[in-house]
Backbone as CSV, one residue per row, in Angstrom:
resi,resn,N_x,N_y,N_z,CA_x,CA_y,CA_z,C_x,C_y,C_z
1,MET,98.013,121.569,66.033,98.230,121.250,67.319,97.382,120.233,67.551
2,PRO,98.729,119.472,68.242,98.523,117.438,68.467,97.002,117.313,69.338
3,THR,96.231,116.459,69.020,95.519,116.329,69.949,95.185,114.839,70.540
4,THR,94.605,114.256,71.509,94.578,112.990,71.994,93.490,112.141,71.340
5,ASN,93.560,111.002,70.631,92.215,110.323,69.916,92.028,109.528,70.777
6,VAL,91.254,109.143,71.610,90.126,108.564,72.242,88.863,107.963,71.893
7,PRO,88.202,106.751,72.474,87.052,106.281,71.882,86.098,107.097,72.420
8,ALA,84.610,107.266,71.847,83.702,107.836,72.020,83.307,107.069,73.464
9,VAL,83.013,107.623,74.538,82.243,107.257,75.702,81.404,108.376,75.644
10,ALA,80.961,108.085,77.046,80.398,108.780,78.103,80.400,109.781,79.104
11,VAL,79.913,111.021,78.633,80.622,112.288,79.983,80.575,111.784,81.035
12,LEU,79.572,111.014,81.938,79.307,110.504,83.095,78.616,109.173,82.927
13,GLU,79.154,108.301,83.348,78.575,106.884,83.555,78.100,106.908,84.968
14,VAL,76.852,107.140,85.049,76.350,107.008,86.572,76.162,105.410,87.109
15,GLU,75.712,104.436,86.033,76.123,103.410,86.595,77.213,102.650,86.727
16,THR,78.609,103.174,85.939,80.021,102.784,86.592,80.070,103.175,87.913
17,GLY,79.783,104.492,88.175,80.064,104.922,89.418,79.501,104.387,90.548
18,LEU,78.066,104.250,90.269,77.444,103.383,91.445,78.097,101.802,91.874
19,GLN,78.416,101.339,90.622,78.996,100.281,90.569,80.367,100.141,91.612
20,GLN,80.564,100.903,91.645,82.228,101.102,92.504,82.062,101.725,94.207
21,LEU,80.736,102.023,94.450,80.028,102.404,95.670,78.796,101.405,95.891
22,MET,78.690,100.372,95.154,77.575,99.181,95.625,76.312,99.495,95.736
23,GLY,75.941,100.502,94.845,74.636,101.160,93.919,74.023,102.386,95.177
24,ASP,74.859,102.807,96.086,75.029,103.616,97.001,74.669,105.254,96.460
25,HIS,73.793,105.336,96.264,73.201,106.622,95.632,73.414,108.175,96.477
26,ASP,73.329,108.001,97.526,73.384,109.022,98.388,75.276,109.524,98.241
27,LEU,75.772,108.608,98.827,77.260,108.083,98.759,77.770,109.080,97.424
28,TYR,77.114,108.177,96.275,77.791,108.937,95.448,77.230,110.287,94.835
29,ARG,76.488,110.690,95.036,75.976,112.214,95.104,77.037,112.851,95.873
30,GLN,77.339,112.472,97.012,78.282,113.022,97.810,79.289,113.458,96.943
31,ILE,80.087,112.322,96.619,81.031,112.477,95.692,81.023,113.270,94.671
32,LEU,79.789,113.232,94.056,80.009,113.840,92.748,80.288,115.637,93.578
33,ARG,79.695,115.849,94.671,79.798,117.124,94.649,80.988,117.416,95.169
34,ARG,81.641,116.653,95.759,83.156,116.629,96.049,84.065,117.154,94.880
35,PHE,83.805,116.200,93.630,84.837,116.345,92.876,84.597,117.399,92.128
36,ARG,83.164,117.995,92.120,83.300,119.197,91.279,83.515,120.180,92.184
37,GLN,83.384,120.625,93.742,84.325,121.527,94.368,85.418,121.982,94.035
38,ARG,86.092,120.202,94.219,87.641,120.241,94.312,88.876,120.050,92.648
39,TYR,87.961,119.172,91.400,88.619,119.112,90.986,88.151,119.840,89.203
40,GLN,87.483,120.715,89.856,86.590,121.946,88.510,87.791,122.221,87.858
41,ASP,88.741,122.689,88.485,90.006,123.618,88.258,91.471,123.022,87.358
42,SER,91.104,121.945,87.888,92.175,120.998,87.680,93.218,120.785,86.100
43,ALA,92.229,120.825,84.970,92.459,121.086,83.746,93.753,122.479,83.483
44,GLU,93.332,123.321,83.815,93.313,124.822,84.117,95.000,124.733,85.202
45,GLN,94.805,124.455,86.177,95.772,124.114,87.012,96.637,123.172,86.321
46,ALA,96.623,122.464,85.260,98.057,121.626,85.126,98.440,122.504,83.557
47,ARG,97.727,123.479,83.150,97.959,123.657,81.953,99.184,124.990,82.711
48,ASN,98.649,125.541,83.582,99.204,126.918,84.316,101.001,126.051,84.772
49,GLU,100.748,125.049,85.217,101.914,123.949,85.782,102.487,123.991,84.811
50,LEU,102.474,123.360,83.652,103.323,123.371,82.528,103.905,124.774,82.372
51,LEU,103.159,125.702,82.160,103.219,126.806,81.164,104.418,127.426,82.308
52,ALA,104.372,127.262,83.338,105.390,127.474,84.364,106.497,127.409,84.072
53,GLY,106.618,125.755,83.690,108.201,125.020,83.202,107.886,123.840,84.229
54,ASP,106.762,123.947,85.376,106.877,122.464,85.931,106.314,121.290,85.569
55,ALA,106.228,120.863,84.797,105.855,119.224,84.369,105.424,118.294,85.315
56,VAL,106.606,118.193,86.156,106.081,117.168,87.423,105.137,117.388,87.638
57,SER,104.681,118.663,88.524,103.212,119.179,88.952,102.201,118.969,88.002
58,ALA,102.298,119.509,86.887,101.536,119.404,86.169,100.786,117.958,85.856
59,GLN,101.789,116.755,85.767,101.287,115.498,85.431,100.487,114.929,86.532
60,ARG,101.614,115.866,87.990,100.604,115.102,88.967,99.263,115.183,89.121
61,THR,99.204,116.487,88.781,97.756,116.898,88.724,96.892,116.111,87.635
62,VAL,97.671,115.877,86.591,96.462,115.085,85.497,96.363,113.338,86.285
63,HIS,97.420,113.033,87.379,97.254,111.884,87.662,95.892,111.544,88.558
64,THR,95.863,112.949,89.479,94.965,112.686,90.453,93.693,113.151,89.654
65,LEU,93.599,113.739,89.170,92.362,113.953,88.317,91.794,112.449,87.488
66,LYS,93.095,111.877,86.936,92.476,110.550,86.485,91.792,109.735,87.518
67,GLY,92.426,109.370,88.585,91.653,108.264,89.963,90.073,109.177,90.380
68,ALA,90.122,110.358,90.625,89.324,110.832,90.734,87.937,110.585,89.369
69,ALA,88.056,111.029,88.376,87.515,110.608,88.067,86.669,109.239,87.432
70,GLY,87.976,108.467,87.281,87.563,106.811,87.081,86.512,106.209,88.298
71,MET,86.664,107.047,89.637,86.143,106.850,91.014,84.696,106.951,90.338
72,ILE,84.323,108.136,90.114,83.017,108.378,89.669,81.770,107.598,88.351
73,GLY,83.322,107.479,87.434,82.453,106.954,86.291,82.529,108.182,84.793
74,ALA,83.265,108.948,85.458,83.879,109.746,83.756,84.475,109.347,83.495
75,GLN,84.208,108.519,82.592,85.234,107.540,81.642,85.828,108.642,80.216
76,GLN,85.336,109.703,79.613,86.121,110.322,78.739,87.347,111.055,79.466
77,LEU,86.511,111.799,80.430,88.069,112.598,81.331,88.801,111.437,81.545
78,TYR,88.686,110.320,82.218,89.294,109.514,82.980,90.681,109.381,81.383
79,LEU,89.881,108.773,80.209,90.674,108.162,79.054,91.894,109.417,78.625
80,LEU,91.272,110.626,78.548,91.921,111.698,78.179,92.786,112.009,79.327
81,SER,92.795,111.793,80.286,94.047,112.213,81.392,94.929,111.138,81.199
82,MET,94.650,109.435,80.671,95.262,108.653,80.825,96.459,109.006,79.550
83,ALA,95.604,109.303,78.604,96.575,109.177,77.550,97.189,110.839,77.331
84,LEU,97.383,111.484,78.187,97.675,112.790,78.282,99.220,112.651,79.398
85,GLU,99.149,111.808,80.468,99.333,111.699,81.571,101.151,110.952,80.826
86,PRO,101.326,110.308,80.208,103.002,110.268,79.457,103.219,111.409,78.927
87,LEU,102.622,112.263,78.441,103.192,113.017,77.787,104.049,114.436,77.917
88,PHE,103.803,114.218,79.493,104.773,115.286,80.016,106.225,114.440,80.262
89,ALA,106.504,113.868,80.040,107.917,113.355,79.866,108.718,114.028,78.378
90,GLY,107.508,114.514,77.534,108.507,114.735,76.275,108.119,116.459,76.345
91,PRO,108.549,117.002,75.084,108.434,118.247,75.096,106.996,118.925,75.146
92,PRO,107.329,120.218,75.879,105.981,120.427,76.646,104.832,120.984,75.190
93,THR,105.135,121.182,74.466,103.990,121.639,73.139,103.807,120.606,73.058
94,GLN,103.854,119.176,72.935,103.144,118.249,72.620,101.299,117.719,74.000
95,CYS,101.638,118.507,74.839,100.444,118.583,75.922,100.052,119.868,75.627
96,ILE,99.906,120.719,75.145,99.170,121.957,75.067,97.480,121.343,74.272
97,GLY,97.520,120.837,73.221,96.141,120.174,71.985,95.694,119.302,73.000
98,PRO,96.462,118.080,73.882,95.403,117.062,75.217,95.080,118.182,76.536
99,LEU,95.573,119.118,76.267,95.306,120.002,77.723,94.048,120.814,77.015
100,VAL,93.949,121.251,76.181,92.824,122.227,75.541,91.781,120.664,75.506
101,GLN,91.819,119.895,74.996,90.909,118.754,75.304,90.453,118.374,76.144
102,LEU,91.134,117.968,77.472,90.726,117.823,78.583,89.984,118.812,79.383
103,GLU,90.160,120.388,79.247,89.822,121.493,79.883,88.165,121.086,79.305
104,GLN,88.151,121.115,77.992,86.727,120.835,77.284,85.825,119.857,78.095
105,ALA,86.439,118.564,78.395,85.914,117.702,78.990,85.427,117.987,80.164
106,LEU,86.349,118.624,80.501,86.172,118.641,82.281,84.836,119.576,82.291
107,ARG,84.851,120.846,81.493,83.605,121.532,81.544,82.332,121.106,81.170
108,ALA,82.354,120.005,80.240,81.344,119.035,79.678,80.839,118.175,81.343
109,LEU,82.071,117.814,82.179,81.640,116.550,82.620,80.827,117.977,84.196
110,MET,81.115,119.107,84.410,81.050,119.917,85.148,78.753,119.691,85.066
111,VAL,78.980,120.279,83.709,77.077,120.338,83.463,76.646,118.736,83.984
112,ALA,77.417,118.109,83.324,76.519,116.492,83.628,76.482,116.152,84.817
113,ILE,77.023,116.719,85.689,77.340,116.635,87.829,76.097,117.143,88.074
114,ASP,76.300,118.684,87.594,75.498,119.705,87.616,73.635,118.896,87.220
115,ALA,73.633,117.937,86.215,71.960,117.610,85.616,71.933,116.310,86.427
116,GLU,72.983,115.713,87.181,72.628,114.558,87.730,71.971,115.126,89.067
117,LEU,72.759,115.951,89.713,72.751,116.617,91.239,71.309,116.871,91.493
118,GLU,70.748,117.836,90.326,69.433,118.398,90.397,68.540,117.427,89.950
119,ALA,68.825,116.489,89.379,67.974,115.559,89.053,67.550,114.230,89.862
120,ALA,68.312,114.442,91.133,68.201,113.766,92.463,68.581,114.246,93.397
121,PRO,68.202,114.951,94.088,69.008,116.046,95.175,69.338,115.260,96.602
122,ALA,70.636,115.589,96.637,70.741,114.208,98.259,70.442,114.465,98.735
123,ALA,70.930,113.286,99.679,70.285,113.076,100.949,71.175,112.262,101.691
124,PRO,71.786,112.608,102.858,71.977,112.323,104.058,72.384,110.737,103.893
125,ALA,73.407,110.244,104.016,73.931,108.663,103.886,73.097,108.238,105.286
126,VAL,71.979,108.374,105.987,71.491,108.161,107.012,71.558,106.871,107.799
127,ALA,71.399,105.632,106.589,71.698,104.231,107.024,73.275,103.854,107.857
128,ALA,73.793,104.287,106.949,75.104,104.176,107.463,75.462,104.873,108.889
129,ALA,75.089,106.197,108.514,75.333,107.093,110.298,74.824,106.443,111.402
130,SER,73.587,105.873,111.229,72.874,105.687,111.705,73.297,104.462,112.740
131,ALA,73.967,103.592,111.676,74.483,102.187,112.330,75.615,103.070,113.226
132,ILE,76.497,103.391,112.940,77.743,103.879,113.421,77.087,104.527,114.782
133,ALA,76.178,105.244,115.033,75.908,105.960,115.801,74.841,105.080,117.318
134,ALA,74.365,103.791,116.408,74.126,103.177,117.195,75.012,101.691,117.779
135,GLY,76.057,102.063,117.584,76.876,101.141,118.173,77.984,100.500,117.183
136,GLY,77.976,100.731,115.786,78.442,100.434,114.958,79.905,100.784,114.924
137,ALA,80.399,101.962,115.806,81.807,102.166,115.503,82.951,101.525,115.762
138,PRO,83.152,100.676,116.846,83.919,99.237,116.797,83.897,98.265,115.391
139,GLU,82.877,98.072,115.379,82.847,97.268,113.687,83.763,97.989,112.730
140,THR,83.696,99.558,112.423,83.374,99.886,111.644,85.571,100.151,111.775
141,GLY,85.848,100.383,113.244,87.379,100.883,113.618,87.821,98.888,113.327
142,MET,87.230,97.474,113.316,87.619,96.546,113.101,88.280,96.582,111.482
143,LEU,86.818,97.069,110.562,86.830,97.183,109.613,88.228,97.817,108.794
144,VAL,88.271,99.363,109.192,89.190,100.190,109.388,90.746,98.927,109.715
145,GLN,91.207,98.378,110.475,92.146,97.977,110.944,92.272,97.112,109.839
146,HIS,91.256,95.771,109.241,91.686,94.910,108.393,91.939,95.953,106.241
147,LEU,91.571,97.142,106.564,91.853,97.381,105.449,93.117,98.102,105.228
148,ALA,93.678,98.315,106.565,94.937,99.038,106.761,96.025,97.882,106.596
149,ARG,95.928,97.061,106.777,96.507,95.446,106.949,96.777,95.181,105.722
150,LEU,95.392,95.333,104.727,95.278,94.797,103.515,96.398,95.364,102.400
151,LEU,96.075,96.835,102.692,96.730,98.056,102.100,98.092,97.984,102.304
152,GLU,98.855,97.596,103.530,100.320,97.634,104.064,101.048,96.184,103.266
153,GLU,100.057,95.254,103.050,100.527,93.860,102.373,100.466,94.156,100.786
154,GLY,99.565,95.387,100.501,99.778,95.650,99.275,98.574,94.532,98.235
155,ASP,97.802,94.275,99.171,96.711,93.073,98.379,95.460,93.885,98.071
156,GLY,95.359,93.262,96.816,94.311,94.089,95.848,92.759,93.769,96.418
157,ALA,92.898,92.946,97.061,91.387,92.458,98.305,90.836,94.315,98.359
158,ALA,91.804,94.951,99.119,91.695,95.992,99.807,90.506,96.925,99.197
159,ILE,90.847,96.828,97.432,89.740,97.780,96.626,88.338,97.130,96.853
160,ASP,88.225,95.929,96.982,87.438,94.952,97.483,86.532,95.451,98.546
161,VAL,86.801,95.520,99.513,86.982,95.846,101.039,86.358,97.234,100.542
162,LEU,87.009,98.279,100.226,86.737,99.638,99.953,85.286,99.399,99.053
163,GLU,84.762,98.682,98.335,83.722,98.571,97.667,82.425,98.404,98.263
164,ARG,82.712,96.799,98.787,81.809,96.547,99.449,80.664,96.863,100.909
165,SER,82.005,97.694,101.754,81.935,98.392,102.667,81.761,100.055,102.339
166,ALA,81.322,100.630,101.429,81.606,101.892,101.136,80.747,103.178,101.473
167,SER,79.571,102.556,102.661,78.740,103.234,102.677,79.197,103.530,104.498
168,VAL,79.509,102.135,104.803,79.859,102.411,106.161,81.685,103.014,105.985
169,LEU,82.463,102.597,105.297,83.534,103.455,105.788,83.399,104.881,105.632
170,ALA,82.943,105.537,104.652,82.757,107.032,104.365,82.037,108.151,105.586
171,ALA,80.965,106.955,106.241,80.371,107.476,107.366,81.291,107.564,108.402
172,GLY,82.033,106.736,108.595,82.637,106.682,109.601,84.466,107.143,109.712
173,LEU,84.937,107.770,108.306,86.228,108.018,107.936,86.038,109.802,107.559
174,GLY,84.065,109.746,107.132,84.071,111.014,105.966,84.474,110.750,104.847
175,VAL,83.744,111.332,104.002,83.596,111.500,102.763,84.782,111.446,101.590
176,GLU,85.781,113.013,102.256,86.488,113.065,101.754,87.819,112.373,102.061
177,VAL,87.774,111.664,102.997,88.829,110.764,103.331,89.142,109.143,103.087
178,PHE,87.172,108.860,102.488,87.279,107.676,101.839,87.721,107.632,100.399
179,GLN,86.919,108.583,99.827,87.257,109.113,98.596,88.986,109.266,98.441
180,GLU,89.190,109.864,99.207,91.090,109.826,98.452,91.569,108.744,98.600
181,VAL,91.409,107.955,99.729,92.073,106.346,100.256,91.343,105.637,98.701
182,THR,89.937,105.631,98.519,90.142,105.072,97.247,90.353,105.164,95.802
183,GLU,90.433,106.513,95.512,91.302,106.980,94.354,92.171,106.276,94.012
184,ALA,93.806,106.302,95.812,94.881,106.014,95.901,94.700,104.425,95.821
185,ALA,93.979,103.860,96.314,93.919,102.394,95.888,93.703,101.900,94.626
186,HIS,92.494,102.968,94.087,92.182,102.468,92.353,93.071,102.262,91.373
187,GLN,94.457,103.170,92.106,95.192,103.303,91.133,96.568,102.570,91.557
188,PHE,96.293,101.763,92.308,97.322,100.920,93.084,98.753,101.417,93.803
189,ASP,98.259,102.672,94.195,99.244,103.498,95.037,98.506,103.083,96.784
190,PHE,98.896,102.132,96.862,98.607,101.153,98.427,98.999,102.284,99.750
191,GLU,100.111,102.508,99.314,101.049,103.247,100.051,100.320,104.476,100.816
192,GLY,100.192,105.036,99.892,99.087,106.465,99.724,98.311,106.199,100.276
193,ALA,97.467,105.065,100.155,95.965,104.948,100.570,96.439,104.836,101.690
194,LEU,97.265,104.237,102.517,97.250,103.623,103.885,97.575,104.666,104.541
195,ALA,98.506,105.751,104.144,98.828,107.099,104.368,98.147,107.937,104.798
196,VAL,96.926,107.966,104.129,95.710,109.169,104.181,94.743,108.103,105.344
197,LEU,94.864,106.600,105.241,93.893,105.749,106.452,94.438,106.194,107.674
198,GLU,95.324,105.532,107.713,96.519,106.135,109.062,96.147,107.625,109.867
199,GLY,96.457,108.591,108.814,95.808,109.577,109.718,94.147,110.054,109.804
200,ALA,93.718,109.384,108.969,91.624,109.297,109.291,91.799,108.629,110.668
201,LYS,92.677,107.785,111.577,91.993,106.530,112.557,91.679,107.533,113.247
202,GLY,92.315,108.839,113.912,91.718,109.376,115.328,90.311,109.520,114.892
203,LYS,89.360,109.791,114.185,88.363,109.857,114.268,87.117,108.700,114.602
204,LEU,87.571,107.522,114.433,86.998,106.457,114.576,87.178,106.205,116.348
205,SER,88.377,106.646,117.288,88.484,106.464,118.362,88.608,107.708,119.264
206,ALA,87.779,109.121,118.425,88.062,109.954,119.277,86.339,109.589,119.577
């Protein structure tokens, strides 16, 4: 059974994930929780889609998993997903071995995420939320408009804005929306990121 060869890397590189969120530990743990809830069955889902003859959906599932893994610093899963993704264009049999590897890596990641969350219990992102409650919402709205403009222009500076203002944006948009926008932007899917952001703008004006 063919498998994918990837460099030996850590299952979860916490520092890498924190760097993408400007060191915001609280936000990082919220995103770890959401990753666990949303992606724990993704490898199995991709395998089932492939076995059902839907290689396109299987590839899309792995592509989404890759972006989410990269955001939290799950380098092993990211590299395996990246190596597997183009294989869906060929015979399904060449994907089976790498999919088994992906499932094993995802299980190991879930254990690592649980360990990280248990070691550092989550606390709400009080500082960012308080800033908005104290009158920061208009400023957040301007930040979102600036971000939307950069995404519309396909400007890579949008990624810098997402990283520099992670706490404020996550508090204003919600962690789920913030993560979806960030995942898409990191994959240079600026159009997809903009669509998610536009759909969430109402939260700031509500």
